[in-house]
C-alpha positions as CSV (number, residue, x, y, z in Angstrom):
1,X,176.6,108.9,60.6
2,X,176.3,105.1,60.7
3,X,176.4,104.4,64.4
4,X,175.3,100.8,64.1
5,X,178.1,99.6,61.8
6,X,180.7,101.5,63.9
7,X,179.5,100.0,67.1
8,X,179.5,96.4,65.7
9,X,183.2,96.7,64.5
10,X,184.4,97.6,68.0
11,X,184.4,95.3,71.0
12,X,183.5,98.1,73.4
13,X,180.3,99.8,71.9
14,X,180.2,102.6,74.5
15,X,183.8,103.7,73.9
16,X,183.2,103.7,70.1
17,X,179.9,105.5,70.6
18,X,181.7,108.2,72.5
19,X,184.1,108.6,69.6
20,X,181.2,109.1,67.3
21,X,179.8,111.9,69.5
22,X,182.9,114.0,69.5
23,X,182.7,117.4,67.9
24,X,185.6,117.9,65.4
25,X,185.9,121.6,66.5
26,X,185.9,121.6,70.3
27,X,187.0,117.9,70.5
28,X,184.4,117.3,73.2
29,X,181.1,115.6,73.2
30,X,178.5,117.5,71.2
31,X,176.9,120.3,73.2
32,X,173.2,120.8,72.5
33,X,171.8,122.1,70.2
34,X,173.5,119.9,67.6
35,X,173.2,121.0,64.0
36,X,173.5,118.8,60.9
37,X,175.3,120.2,57.8
38,X,174.2,119.4,54.2
39,X,177.1,117.0,54.0
40,X,175.5,115.0,56.9
41,X,178.3,115.9,59.4
42,X,177.3,117.3,62.8
43,X,178.6,120.2,64.9
44,X,177.8,122.0,68.1
45,X,175.8,125.0,67.0
46,X,178.2,127.2,69.0
47,X,181.2,125.7,67.2
48,X,179.5,126.0,63.9
49,X,178.8,129.7,64.7
50,X,182.4,130.2,65.7
51,X,183.8,129.0,62.4
52,X,181.0,130.7,60.4
53,X,181.9,134.1,62.1
54,X,185.6,133.5,61.5
55,X,185.0,132.8,57.8
56,X,182.6,135.7,57.4
57,X,183.9,138.5,59.7
58,X,181.6,141.1,58.2
59,X,178.4,139.1,58.6
60,X,176.2,140.5,61.3
61,X,172.9,139.3,62.8
62,X,171.8,141.6,65.6
63,X,168.5,141.9,67.3
64,X,166.3,144.1,65.1
65,X,168.9,144.2,62.3
66,X,169.1,140.9,60.5
67,X,171.6,140.6,57.6
68,X,169.8,140.2,54.3
69,X,172.6,138.1,52.9
70,X,174.1,134.8,54.1
71,X,177.6,133.6,54.1
72,X,179.6,130.4,53.7
73,X,182.1,128.2,55.4
74,X,183.6,124.7,54.9
75,X,182.8,121.6,56.9
76,X,185.9,120.8,59.1
77,X,185.4,117.1,58.4
78,X,185.1,116.8,54.6
79,X,185.8,120.4,53.4
80,X,182.4,120.6,51.7
81,X,181.3,124.2,51.3
82,X,178.2,125.1,53.3
83,X,176.2,128.0,52.0
84,X,174.1,129.8,54.6
85,X,171.0,132.0,54.2
86,X,170.4,135.2,56.1
87,X,169.8,133.3,59.3
88,X,173.3,132.0,59.5
89,X,173.9,128.9,61.5
90,X,170.4,129.3,63.1
91,X,169.0,128.3,59.8
92,X,170.6,124.9,60.0
93,X,168.5,121.9,61.0
94,X,169.0,120.4,64.5
95,X,169.9,116.8,64.7
96,X,167.5,115.6,67.3
97,X,168.6,112.0,66.8
98,X,172.2,112.8,67.9
99,X,170.9,114.9,70.8
100,X,168.8,112.0,72.0
101,X,171.7,109.6,71.7
102,X,173.9,112.0,73.8
103,X,171.2,112.0,76.5
104,X,171.0,108.2,76.5
105,X,174.8,107.9,76.6
106,X,175.2,110.3,79.5
107,X,172.5,108.5,81.5
108,X,174.2,105.2,80.8
109,X,177.6,106.6,81.8
110,X,176.2,108.1,85.0
111,X,174.6,104.8,86.0
112,X,177.9,102.9,85.7
113,X,180.6,102.9,88.4
114,X,183.9,104.5,87.6
115,X,186.5,101.9,86.4
116,X,189.9,101.8,88.0
117,X,192.9,102.5,85.9
118,X,191.1,105.1,83.7
119,X,192.7,108.1,85.5
120,X,196.4,108.6,84.7
121,X,198.7,108.0,87.7
122,X,201.9,109.8,88.7
123,X,205.1,108.1,87.7
124,X,206.9,109.2,90.9
125,X,204.0,108.4,93.2
126,X,202.3,105.4,91.7
127,X,199.3,105.5,94.1
128,X,198.6,109.2,93.4
129,X,196.4,110.4,90.6
130,X,197.5,113.3,88.5
131,X,195.2,116.0,89.8
132,X,197.0,119.4,89.5
133,X,198.9,121.3,86.8
134,X,202.3,122.8,87.3
135,X,202.2,126.2,85.6
136,X,206.0,126.7,86.0
137,X,206.9,123.4,84.2
138,X,203.8,123.3,82.1
139,X,202.9,119.7,82.8
140,X,200.3,117.8,84.9
141,X,201.4,116.3,88.2
142,X,200.1,115.0,91.5
143,X,199.7,116.7,94.9
144,X,202.6,114.7,96.4
145,X,204.9,116.1,93.8
146,X,203.8,119.6,94.9
147,X,204.2,119.0,98.6
148,X,207.4,116.8,98.7
149,X,208.5,116.3,95.1
150,X,210.1,118.0,92.1
151,X,207.4,120.7,91.9
152,X,207.6,121.8,95.5
153,X,208.7,125.4,94.6
154,X,206.5,125.6,91.4
155,X,203.3,127.4,90.9
156,X,200.3,125.1,90.4
157,X,196.7,125.3,89.5
158,X,193.6,123.0,89.6
159,X,193.8,120.5,86.7
160,X,190.2,121.2,85.6
161,X,190.7,124.9,85.2
162,X,193.8,124.5,83.1
163,X,192.1,121.7,81.2
164,X,189.1,123.9,80.3
165,X,191.4,126.8,79.4
166,X,193.6,124.8,77.1
167,X,190.6,123.1,75.5
168,X,189.1,126.5,74.8
169,X,192.4,127.7,73.4
170,X,192.7,124.6,71.2
171,X,189.1,125.1,70.0
172,X,189.9,128.7,69.1
173,X,193.0,127.6,67.3
174,X,191.0,125.1,65.3
175,X,188.5,127.7,64.4
176,X,191.2,130.1,63.3
177,X,192.8,127.3,61.3
178,X,189.5,126.4,59.6
179,X,188.9,130.0,58.9
180,X,192.4,130.4,57.5
181,X,191.9,127.3,55.3
182,X,188.7,128.9,54.0
183,X,190.6,132.0,53.2
184,X,193.3,130.0,51.5
185,X,190.7,128.2,49.5
186,X,189.1,131.5,48.5
187,X,192.5,132.7,47.3
188,X,193.1,129.4,45.4
189,X,189.7,129.9,43.7
190,X,190.6,133.5,42.8
191,X,193.9,132.4,41.4
192,X,192.2,129.7,39.3
193,X,189.8,132.3,38.0
194,X,192.8,134.5,37.2
195,X,194.4,131.6,35.3
196,X,191.2,131.1,33.3
197,X,190.8,134.8,32.5
198,X,194.5,135.0,31.5
199,X,194.1,132.1,29.1
200,X,190.9,133.6,27.6
201,X,192.6,137.0,27.2
202,X,195.7,135.4,25.6
203,X,193.5,133.5,23.2
204,X,191.6,136.7,22.3
205,X,194.8,138.8,21.6
206,X,196.3,135.9,19.6
207,X,193.2,135.8,17.4
208,X,193.3,139.6,16.9
209,X,197.0,139.4,16.1
210,X,196.5,136.6,13.6
211,X,193.7,138.6,11.9
212,X,195.9,141.7,11.6
213,X,198.7,139.7,10.0
214,X,196.3,137.9,7.7
215,X,195.2,141.4,6.5
216,X,198.9,142.3,5.9
217,X,199.4,139.0,4.0
218,X,196.3,139.8,1.9
219,X,197.6,143.3,1.1
220,X,201.0,141.9,0.1
221,X,199.5,139.2,-2.1
222,X,197.2,141.7,-3.8
223,X,200.1,144.1,-4.5
224,X,202.3,141.3,-5.6
225,X,199.7,140.1,-8.1
226,X,199.2,143.7,-9.4
227,X,203.0,144.2,-10.0
228,X,203.4,140.8,-11.6
229,X,200.5,141.7,-14.0
230,X,202.2,144.9,-14.9
231,X,205.5,143.1,-15.7
232,X,203.6,140.5,-17.7
233,X,201.8,143.2,-19.8
234,X,205.1,144.9,-20.5
235,X,206.6,141.6,-21.5
236,X,203.7,140.7,-23.8
237,X,203.9,144.1,-25.5
238,X,207.7,143.8,-26.1
239,X,207.4,140.2,-27.3
240,X,204.6,141.1,-29.6
241,X,206.6,144.0,-31.1
242,X,209.7,141.8,-31.5
243,X,207.7,138.9,-33.0
244,X,206.1,141.3,-35.5
245,X,209.6,142.5,-36.6
246,X,210.7,138.9,-36.9
247,X,207.8,138.1,-39.2
248,X,208.5,141.2,-41.3
249,X,212.1,140.2,-41.7
250,X,211.2,136.7,-42.6
251,X,208.8,137.8,-45.3
252,X,211.5,140.1,-46.7
253,X,214.0,137.3,-46.6
254,X,211.6,135.0,-48.5
255,X,211.2,137.7,-51.2
256,X,215.0,138.3,-51.5
257,X,215.6,134.6,-51.7
258,X,213.1,134.2,-54.6
259,X,214.7,137.3,-56.4
260,X,218.1,135.7,-56.0
261,X,216.9,132.5,-57.6
262,X,215.2,134.3,-60.4
263,X,218.3,136.5,-61.0
264,X,220.6,133.4,-61.1
265,X,218.2,131.8,-63.7
266,X,218.4,135.0,-65.8
267,X,222.2,134.9,-65.8
268,X,222.1,131.4,-67.1
269,X,220.0,132.5,-70.1
270,X,222.2,132.3,-73.3
271,X,220.0,134.4,-75.5
272,X,220.6,138.1,-75.2
273,X,217.2,139.1,-76.4
274,X,215.4,137.0,-73.9
275,X,217.7,138.2,-71.0
276,X,217.2,141.8,-71.9
277,X,213.4,141.4,-71.9
278,X,213.4,140.6,-68.1
279,X,216.7,142.0,-66.9
280,X,215.7,145.6,-66.5
281,X,212.6,144.7,-64.4
282,X,214.6,142.2,-62.4
283,X,217.2,144.8,-61.6
284,X,214.5,147.2,-60.5
285,X,213.0,144.6,-58.2
286,X,216.3,143.8,-56.6
287,X,217.0,147.5,-56.0
288,X,213.6,147.9,-54.4
289,X,214.1,144.8,-52.3
290,X,217.4,146.2,-51.1
291,X,215.7,149.4,-50.0
292,X,213.1,147.3,-48.2
293,X,215.7,145.9,-45.8
294,X,215.5,149.2,-43.9
295,X,212.8,147.8,-41.6
296,X,212.1,148.7,-37.9
297,X,214.6,147.8,-35.2
298,X,214.6,147.6,-31.5
299,X,216.4,150.3,-29.6
300,X,219.4,149.6,-27.5
301,X,218.3,148.2,-24.1
302,X,214.8,147.4,-25.4
303,X,214.8,144.1,-23.6
304,X,215.9,145.6,-20.3
305,X,213.3,145.3,-17.5
306,X,215.3,146.9,-14.7
307,X,212.8,149.7,-14.2
308,X,210.5,147.2,-12.5
309,X,213.0,146.8,-9.6
310,X,211.6,147.6,-6.1
311,X,213.5,149.0,-3.2
312,X,211.8,147.4,-0.2
313,X,214.5,147.7,2.4
314,X,212.8,150.5,4.3
315,X,209.5,148.5,4.3
316,X,211.4,145.4,5.5
317,X,212.9,147.5,8.3
318,X,209.4,148.7,9.2
319,X,208.1,145.2,9.3
320,X,211.0,144.0,11.4
321,X,210.3,146.9,13.8
322,X,206.7,145.7,14.4
323,X,206.2,145.2,18.1
324,X,203.6,145.5,20.8
325,X,203.3,149.1,22.1
326,X,201.0,151.4,23.9
327,X,198.8,154.1,22.4
328,X,201.2,156.7,23.6
329,X,204.1,155.2,21.7
330,X,201.9,155.0,18.5
331,X,201.0,158.7,18.9
332,X,204.7,159.6,19.3
333,X,205.6,157.6,16.2
334,X,202.8,159.4,14.2
335,X,204.0,162.8,15.5
336,X,207.5,162.0,14.4
337,X,206.4,161.1,10.9
338,X,204.3,164.3,10.6
339,X,207.3,166.3,11.7
340,X,209.5,164.7,9.1
341,X,207.0,165.4,6.4
342,X,206.7,169.1,7.4
343,X,210.5,169.5,7.4
344,X,210.7,167.8,3.9
345,X,208.0,170.1,2.6
346,X,209.7,173.2,3.9
347,X,213.0,172.2,2.4
348,X,211.4,171.7,-1.0
349,X,209.7,175.2,-0.8
350,X,213.1,176.8,0.1
351,X,214.7,175.1,-2.9
352,X,212.1,176.5,-5.3
353,X,212.7,180.0,-4.0
């Protein structure tokens, strides 16, 4: 608390000093002992104890039974959280400097004469000070208003008693409000923690879900590669067989072509003796070549690959039905599958009988 700078800025140092010595809880000048918080703000120890008890209703500190754990509350000036030990507010340090300043201020005020015009005056009776409180109308007034004026039939009370009562009530309301703010802050902290935990849990289940789908992708890729390899092997076997047949037929075609050329040349031979020397063997070769045309052939539908077709509609339906569910739902699903398998097995056994 910078008293020097505050006093310099104001033309009336005593008035400004009084403002600096007002407790933010009871709104009165600090009552000794005065305690200083870790945030360097000051409170009456009684006021500090009131807000501490309001913020920690289960904290007890009785004679012979001292609580082993402390509590916490928030400074009413800056909302800084003050953490107490097992001694409660009695563990806070007293601000002797402020207490000494209060003593000096009170001595100075007592030595000065009262200034006129400081006390509020009645609007109806300008020479009368407001010195009583009308309980009926709930407003301060003067004695003349009670005797001759508008509050003649009203119930009144001494101004000081009502003043103290309402100040006490206001102080209690402030304590309640401060305690309520502390509870709201606690709820906010809990909700912020809940947000953090929710985010962490969501991130965790997302990771787990991604891992499970990655496993499914890996299984599908592995099965896809396996089936594609089977098709490729079948393709290679069939192509190899067909290419071998093609080669055999080409070789046979080459032989036949050469025999045709030789036969044509023999037909052009004019001499009968020369022709007869080779004709018999040539005819025999042609007959054998004609018999050799009976080579292997492919069966009808040999090139068909339809037997590699997959029916994945039921698997696709199962994948589309994937959803989040409880353990009970999973157990019911497994029970239904087991029941269907048992019924199918029983039906097959009855068919065999």
